[in-house]
N, C-alpha and C positions, 0 to 999 in steps of 0.2 A: 082505592084510597091508600096512599103511601103511609107505611108505618114509621114512627119516629123512635129512634133508639136513644133512650136516656141513659147515659153512662155517668156514674158519679165521678167527681173530680179526683178523689183518692184513688179510684180504680185506674183512671187515666195516668196519674202520676206513677202508680205501681207498674203499669204496662210500659211506660216510657223508661222507667228505671231498669226494668228487666231487659228491654231492648238495648239499652246503653251498656249494660254489663256484658251482654252476649256479643255485641258488635266489637270488632277489632279496630283499633286505632291504626288504620293502614298508613296514613300520613306519618304518624309518629314512628311506626316500625321502619318505614323507608328512610325517613329523615335521620333516625338514630343510627341505623346501619350505615348509611352513606357518610354521616359525620365521623363515625368510628373508623370506617374504612379509609376515609380521607386522612385522618390523623395517623393511622397505621402506615399508609403509603408514604406520607411525609417522613415518618420515622425511619423508613427503609432506605431513604435517599442517601444519608450519610454513609451507611455500610456499603452501598453500591459504589459511591465515590471513593471510599477507602480501598475497596477491592480493586477498582480500576487504576488508582494512582500508586498503590504500594506494590502491586504485583509486577511480574515480569522482571526477573533478576538480571536480565541482559543489560539493564540500565545501570546496574551496580557492579557487575563482574565482567572481566575479560573472558575470552574463550578458555584460556589456560586455567583461570580461577574456577570457571564452571566445571571443567574436567576434574579439578582437585576436589571440589565440594562433592561431586558425584562419587568419586573414589572413596572419600571418607564416609559417605553415607552407606556405600556397599560394605565397607569395613564394619560399620556399626551394625548393619543388618546380619552379616554372616559370621563375624568374629567376636564382637564385644557384647552382643546380646544373643538370646536364643530365638530371636524372631524368625530367622531363616529356617531353623530346625522345626519351628512350629508352623511352617507353611506360609509365612508371610512373603508375598512377592510384590515387585514394583512393576506396574504396567505403565510404560512410557507412551503417552498419548500425544502424538504430534499433529494429528488432524482428525476431525470428526468422522464417525462411521458413515458409510454411504447411505445407510437407511435414513439418516437425518435429512437427506435431500428430499425425501417424500413429505417432510413436515412443512408447514407454512414458514416463510422466511423469518418472521418475528419469533416464532417458537424455536426455530433452529438457532437463532442468534443467542437466545438466553438459555438454551439447553446446557445442563452441567457439562456434558462432554465437549461442547464447543468452547465453553469458558476454560475448561482444563487445557484444551489444545492450544489456546491462546496465552496460556500462562497466567490467567486471572484467578485461578482457583486450583485446589488440589483436595482430594478426599481420601479417606480410608474407608473402603467398602468392606464392612464386616461380613456380609454374606459370602463374599469371595475371599476374605482374608487378604485383601489386596490394596496396595496404595496406588491410586490413579493420579498421575501427574505428568506434566511435560518437563522432562529432566533437563532440557536445554534452556527453557525459559523461566523455570521456577525451582531450581535445584535447592535453594535455601529452605523451601517449604517441606523438603523431605524429612527434616528433623522433627517438625511438628506432627506430621502424619505418622511417623514412626512412634511418636508419643502416644497417639491414639491406638496404634497397633499393639504397643506394649501394654497399655491399659486393658485392652480387650483380651489379650492372650495370657496375661500373667496375674490378673487380679479379679476375683469374683465381684468385689465391691465396685471397682471402676468399670468393669464390663456391665454391671447392672446400671450404673449411672449413665453409661453410653447408650444402652438400650432404652432406658426410661427417658433419657433426654430426647431421643428420636421421637418417642410417643408425645412427649410434652410439647416439642416444637410444632407438631401437627395439630395438637389439641388447643394450644393457646390462642390462635387466631379465631377459633370457633367461639371463644368467650364473648366476642362481639354480638353474636346472635342472641345470647341469653337475655341481656338487658333490653335488646330491641324487641323481643317477643314476649316480654313479661312487663309487669307494671308494679309500682310500689303499692303495697297493701294499705288501705285506709279504713279506719274504724267506722262503723255505722254511726249515724247521728245519735248523740247521747250515750254512746258506748265507748269502751276502751278496746285497743287491739287485743285480739286473742293471742295465746301463746304460739299457735301455729302461724299467725300473721307476723308476729315478731320474728320468728325463726326465718320465715321467707324473706322478710326485709333485711335481716342480718346477713343472710347468704347473698342477697342481691347487692348489698353495700360492699361485700367482700370481693365481688367479682374482679375488680381491677387488680387486687392483690393476688388473687388466684391466677389471673392471666400472666402476671409477671412471675409468680411463683412456679408456674409450670416450666419456666426456663432455668430454674435453679440447677437441676441435674446437668443440663448442658453447660452452664457456667462453671460448675465444679469440675466436670470432666475436661472441658477445654482448658481450664486453668492448669490442671494436672499435666495434661499433654504438653502444654507450653513450658512448664517448669522442667519437665524431662528433656524437652528439646533444647532449652537454654543450657542445661547442664552438659549435655552431649556436645553441643556446639563449642562450648568453652574448652572441653577436653580435646576435641579433634581439629578445630579450626584456629587460625590465628586471631588475635584479639579484634582486629578490624571486622572480619567476617562473622565472628561470634556475636559482635555487637549488632550487626545487621539482622541476624536471626532473632536476637532479643527484641530489637526495635519492631520488627515485623510482627512478632508474636503479640507484643503489647498493643500495637495498633489493631490487629485482627481481633484481639480479645475485647477491645473497647467497642467494636462493632456489635458484638453479642450483647454487651451491656445496654447499648442504645436500643437494640431490638427488644430486649426484655422490658425496658422502661417504656418504650413506645407502645407495646401491647397493653400494658397497664393503663397508660394515658388514653389510648384509643377506646378501651372498654369503659373507662370512666366517662369519656365524652359521649359515647353511645347511651349510657345510663342517664346522664344529665339531660340530653336532648329528648329522650323518650319521656322522662318525667315531666319536662316542660310541656310537651304536646298532650300528655295525659291530663295535666292540670288544666290546660286550656279547654280540653274536651269536657272535663268534669264541670267547669264553670259554665260552659255553654249549655250543658244538659240541665244544670241547676236553674238557669234562667228560664229555660223552656218549661220546666216543671213548675 
């Protein structure tokens, strides 16, 4: 004779509610992260276009002008500042290293060293105290990178901003994961939110501002490097070429602003999408119960 298991309706509801709390809204997580990542990708397009279009100074300068800009940059490095004495060097990268040939073609194409060799980017490598640039294709960029070198070697504050900016730039994209893997706290039926729940919701609502805020050290230090570069360019170059430096620095800085705003918008999008899926799941669970 088969036994019959009589389970009360409240017990069934309690069991369903418990399962619902423990189960992860996988669709919501994936949709939220995909949406946020999509927005972040779109926000990165303008900076990439800016980099491609405004780089490569050979479009602006003749060979003799390129030689003069490099001459003035060396003068700035060795005579007008103490950067040379503090070990700052300029590495002229005209072609990628051979080891990049071992990488997949797409990875090699977007590798920093490849971009530098093509005159589409330049960097100050703090670990080596070295400016890495193609001096023939992007000589006007020397002034801005020297601004970074000056910040790093002559000011504890700006060095701290530079180092914290590096950390912030790497942490900011991870903010997309937080709203995707968390959910808005909801009060139990007939009750109010607890203080702990309110704090959790407050932090979650602040995530878009945190994502953008992590870029603030970078924005500050980039701005200071540009101001130094503009000042030096006005002192060492003719008005025409000094204006080129100022214009390029302004355009480059705008790309950082776009990235910062894009990270905030992407995080906000991820949060809204996850909330939407969580609400749908809660309504479905409520109807079942």
